[in-house]
KOLBAPA-146264 format. One record per atom (N, C-alpha, C): residue number from 1; residue in three letters; chain; atom name; x, y, z. Coordinates in Angstrom, 1 decimal. Atoms other than C-alpha are relative to their C-alpha. Example, Ala and Ser with C-alpha at 12.3 -4.5 7.8 and 13.67 -1.06 7.14 Angstrom:
<rs>
R  resi  resn  chain  name       x       y       z
R     1   ALA      A     N     0.9    -1.2     0.0
R     1   ALA      A    CA    12.3    -4.5     7.8
R     1   ALA      A     C     0.9     1.2     0.0
R     2   SER      A     N    -0.9    -1.1     0.0
R     2   SER      A    CA    13.7    -1.1     7.1
R     2   SER      A     C    -0.8     1.1     0.8
</rs>
This chain:
<rs>
R  resi  resn  chain  name       x       y       z
R     1   MET      A     N     0.8    -1.2     0.0
R     1   MET      A    CA     0.0     0.0     0.0
R     1   MET      A     C     0.9     1.2     0.0
R     2   LYS      A     N    -0.8    -1.2     0.1
R     2   LYS      A    CA     1.5     3.3    -1.1
R     2   LYS      A     C    -0.7     1.2     0.7
R     3   ALA      A     N     0.5    -1.2    -0.6
R     3   ALA      A    CA     1.0     6.4     0.9
R     3   ALA      A     C     0.0     1.2    -1.0
R     4   ILE      A     N     0.1    -1.1     0.9
R     4   ILE      A    CA    -0.1     9.4    -1.1
R     4   ILE      A     C     0.3     1.3     0.8
R     5   TYR      A     N    -0.4    -1.2    -0.7
R     5   TYR      A    CA     1.7    12.6    -0.1
R     5   TYR      A     C    -0.2     1.2    -1.0
R     6   HIS      A     N     0.2    -1.2     0.8
R     6   HIS      A    CA     0.6    15.9    -1.4
R     6   HIS      A     C     0.6     1.2     0.7
R     7   ALA      A     N    -0.7    -1.1    -0.6
R     7   ALA      A    CA     2.9    18.8    -0.7
R     7   ALA      A     C    -0.7     1.3    -0.4
R     8   THR      A     N     0.6    -1.3     0.3
R     8   THR      A    CA     1.4    22.2    -0.4
R     8   THR      A     C     1.1     1.1     0.3
R     9   TYR      A     N    -0.9    -1.0    -0.1
R     9   TYR      A    CA     3.6    25.2    -0.9
R     9   TYR      A     C    -0.7     1.3     0.3
R    10   ILE      A     N     0.6    -1.2    -0.4
R    10   ILE      A    CA     2.7    28.4     0.9
R    10   ILE      A     C     1.0     1.1    -0.4
R    11   LEU      A     N    -0.8    -1.1     0.4
R    11   LEU      A    CA     4.1    31.5    -0.7
R    11   LEU      A     C    -0.1     1.1     1.1
R    12   PRO      A     N     0.0    -1.1    -1.0
R    12   PRO      A    CA     5.1    34.4     1.6
R    12   PRO      A     C    -1.0     1.1    -0.5
R    13   ALA      A     N     1.0    -1.0     0.3
R    13   ALA      A    CA     2.4    37.0     1.8
R    13   ALA      A     C     0.7     1.4    -0.4
R    14   LYS      A     N    -0.5    -1.3     0.3
R    14   LYS      A    CA     3.0    40.4     0.2
R    14   LYS      A     C    -0.4     1.0     1.0
R    15   LYS      A     N     0.3    -1.0    -1.1
R    15   LYS      A    CA     3.3    43.2     2.7
R    15   LYS      A     C    -0.6     1.2    -0.7
R    16   GLU      A     N     0.6    -1.2     0.5
R    16   GLU      A    CA     0.9    46.0     2.0
R    16   GLU      A     C     0.5     1.2     0.7
R    17   LYS      A     N    -0.5    -1.3    -0.5
R    17   LYS      A    CA     2.2    49.5     2.4
R    17   LYS      A     C    -1.0     1.1    -0.2
R    18   THR      A     N     1.0    -1.1     0.3
R    18   THR      A    CA    -1.1    51.4     2.0
R    18   THR      A     C     0.0     1.0     1.1
R    19   SER      A     N     0.1    -1.0    -1.1
R    19   SER      A    CA    -1.1    52.9     5.5
R    19   SER      A     C     1.2     0.9     0.0
R    20   VAL      A     N    -1.2    -0.9     0.1
R    20   VAL      A    CA     2.5    54.2     5.1
R    20   VAL      A     C    -0.2     1.0    -1.2
R    21   ARG      A     N     0.2    -0.9     1.2
R    21   ARG      A    CA     1.6    55.6     1.6
R    21   ARG      A     C    -1.0     1.0     0.3
R    22   MET      A     N     1.1    -1.0    -0.3
R    22   MET      A    CA    -1.6    57.2     3.0
R    22   MET      A     C     0.6     1.1     0.9
R    23   LYS      A     N    -0.5    -1.0    -0.9
R    23   LYS      A    CA     0.3    58.9     5.8
R    23   LYS      A     C     0.9     1.0    -0.8
R    24   MET      A     N    -0.9    -0.9     0.8
R    24   MET      A    CA     2.9    60.2     3.2
R    24   MET      A     C    -0.9     0.9    -0.8
R    25   ASP      A     N     0.9    -0.8     0.8
R    25   ASP      A    CA     0.0    61.5     1.1
R    25   ASP      A     C    -0.6     1.2     0.8
R    26   VAL      A     N     0.5    -1.0    -0.9
R    26   VAL      A    CA    -1.5    63.4     4.1
R    26   VAL      A     C     1.1     1.0     0.3
R    27   ASN      A     N    -1.1    -1.0    -0.3
R    27   ASN      A    CA     1.9    64.9     4.9
R    27   ASN      A     C     0.3     0.8    -1.2
R    28   ASP      A     N    -0.2    -0.8     1.2
R    28   ASP      A    CA     2.4    66.0     1.3
R    28   ASP      A     C    -1.1     1.0    -0.2
R    29   PHE      A     N     1.1    -0.9     0.2
R    29   PHE      A    CA    -1.1    67.4     1.1
R    29   PHE      A     C     0.0     1.2     0.9
R    30   PHE      A     N     0.0    -1.2    -1.0
R    30   PHE      A    CA    -0.8    69.6     4.2
R    30   PHE      A     C     1.3     0.7     0.1
R    31   GLY      A     N    -1.3    -0.7     0.0
R    31   GLY      A    CA     2.8    70.5     3.6
R    31   GLY      A     C     0.8    -0.3     1.2
R    32   LEU      A     N    -0.7     0.4    -1.3
R    32   LEU      A    CA     4.2    68.7     6.7
R    32   LEU      A     C     1.4    -0.5    -0.4
R    33   GLU      A     N    -1.3     0.4     0.5
R    33   GLU      A    CA     7.9    68.7     5.9
R    33   GLU      A     C     0.9    -0.6     1.0
R    34   THR      A     N    -0.9     0.5    -1.0
R    34   THR      A    CA     9.5    68.1     9.2
R    34   THR      A     C    -0.8    -0.8     1.1
R    35   LYS      A     N     0.7     0.8    -1.1
R    35   LYS      A    CA     8.8    65.8    12.2
R    35   LYS      A     C    -0.7     1.0     0.9
R    36   ARG      A     N     0.7    -1.0    -0.9
R    36   ARG      A    CA     8.0    68.9    14.2
R    36   ARG      A     C    -1.3     0.5    -0.5
R    37   ASP      A     N     1.3    -0.3     0.7
R    37   ASP      A    CA     5.3    69.9    11.7
R    37   ASP      A     C    -1.0    -1.1     0.2
R    38   GLN      A     N     0.9     1.2    -0.2
R    38   GLN      A    CA     3.8    66.4    11.9
R    38   GLN      A     C    -0.4    -0.1     1.4
R    39   LEU      A     N     0.4     0.1    -1.4
R    39   LEU      A    CA     3.9    66.4    15.7
R    39   LEU      A     C    -1.1     1.0     0.3
R    40   TRP      A     N     1.0    -1.0    -0.3
R    40   TRP      A    CA     2.0    69.7    15.9
R    40   TRP      A     C    -1.4    -0.4    -0.7
R    41   PHE      A     N     1.2     0.2     0.8
R    41   PHE      A    CA    -0.5    68.7    13.2
R    41   PHE      A     C    -0.8    -1.2     0.6
R    42   TYR      A     N     0.7     1.1    -0.6
R    42   TYR      A    CA    -1.3    65.2    14.5
R    42   TYR      A     C    -0.3     0.1     1.4
R    43   GLY      A     N     0.3    -0.2    -1.4
R    43   GLY      A    CA    -1.1    66.2    18.1
R    43   GLY      A     C    -1.2     0.9     0.2
R    44   PHE      A     N     1.2    -0.9    -0.1
R    44   PHE      A    CA    -3.6    69.0    17.6
R    44   PHE      A     C    -1.3    -0.7    -0.3
R    45   TYR      A     N     1.2     0.7     0.4
R    45   TYR      A    CA    -6.1    66.8    15.8
R    45   TYR      A     C    -0.3    -1.2     1.0
R    46   ALA      A     N     0.2     1.1    -1.0
R    46   ALA      A    CA    -5.6    63.9    18.3
R    46   ALA      A     C    -0.6     0.6     1.3
R    47   THR      A     N     0.5    -0.7    -1.2
R    47   THR      A    CA    -6.2    66.3    21.2
R    47   THR      A     C    -1.5     0.5    -0.2
R    48   SER      A     N     1.4    -0.5     0.4
R    48   SER      A    CA    -9.3    67.8    19.5
R    48   SER      A     C    -0.9    -1.2     0.0
R    49   PHE      A     N     0.9     1.2     0.0
R    49   PHE      A    CA   -10.7    64.3    18.9
R    49   PHE      A     C    -0.3    -0.5     1.4
R    50   VAL      A     N     0.2     0.5    -1.4
R    50   VAL      A    CA   -10.2    63.2    22.5
R    50   VAL      A     C    -1.0     0.9     0.7
R    51   ILE      A     N     0.9    -0.9    -0.7
R    51   ILE      A    CA   -11.9    66.4    23.8
R    51   ILE      A     C    -1.4    -0.1    -0.5
R    52   LEU      A     N     1.3     0.1     0.6
R    52   LEU      A    CA   -14.8    66.1    21.4
R    52   LEU      A     C    -0.7    -1.3     0.4
R    53   THR      A     N     0.5     1.3    -0.4
R    53   THR      A    CA   -15.3    62.4    22.1
R    53   THR      A     C    -0.4     0.0     1.4
R    54   SER      A     N     0.4     0.0    -1.5
R    54   SER      A    CA   -15.3    63.0    25.9
R    54   SER      A     C    -1.2     0.8     0.2
R    55   LEU      A     N     1.1    -0.9    -0.1
R    55   LEU      A    CA   -17.8    65.8    25.5
R    55   LEU      A     C    -1.3    -0.8    -0.4
R    56   VAL      A     N     1.1     0.8     0.5
R    56   VAL      A    CA   -20.1    63.5    23.5
R    56   VAL      A     C    -0.4    -1.0     1.0
R    57   ILE      A     N     0.3     1.1    -1.0
R    57   ILE      A    CA   -19.9    60.7    26.0
R    57   ILE      A     C    -0.6     0.6     1.3
R    58   ILE      A     N     0.6    -0.6    -1.2
R    58   ILE      A    CA   -20.5    63.0    29.0
R    58   ILE      A     C    -1.4     0.5    -0.3
R    59   SER      A     N     1.3    -0.4     0.3
R    59   SER      A    CA   -23.5    64.5    27.2
R    59   SER      A     C    -1.0    -1.2    -0.1
R    60   ALA      A     N     0.9     1.1     0.1
R    60   ALA      A    CA   -25.0    61.1    26.5
R    60   ALA      A     C    -0.2    -0.6     1.4
R    61   VAL      A     N     0.2     0.5    -1.4
R    61   VAL      A    CA   -24.5    60.0    30.1
R    61   VAL      A     C    -0.9     0.9     0.8
R    62   MET      A     N     0.9    -1.0    -0.7
R    62   MET      A    CA   -26.1    63.2    31.4
R    62   MET      A     C    -1.4    -0.1    -0.5
R    63   ASP      A     N     1.4     0.2     0.5
R    63   ASP      A    CA   -29.1    62.7    29.1
R    63   ASP      A     C    -0.6    -1.3     0.5
R    64   ALA      A     N     0.6     1.3    -0.4
R    64   ALA      A    CA   -29.5    59.1    30.2
R    64   ALA      A     C    -0.4     0.1     1.5
R    65   VAL      A     N     0.3    -0.1    -1.4
R    65   VAL      A    CA   -29.4    60.1    33.9
R    65   VAL      A     C    -1.1     1.1     0.3
R    66   ASN      A     N     1.0    -1.1    -0.1
R    66   ASN      A    CA   -31.8    63.1    33.3
R    66   ASN      A     C     0.4     1.0     1.1
R    67   LEU      A     N    -0.5    -1.0    -1.0
R    67   LEU      A    CA   -29.7    65.6    35.3
R    67   LEU      A     C    -0.4     1.4    -0.5
</rs>
């Protein structure tokens, strides 16, 4: 009785670089040339997002409690 052996070859997956390319496009679009420019830009919008999100959550909680 012969054993049947079927070898499967798995090719390495291609690494997608879309997120890196997207960030480079945003930097080019807004003219962010240095790391300092990027820090101010992304820091400002991250801080704004956190403040706005916390205000929305606090508003929803206060509406649910009927204060």
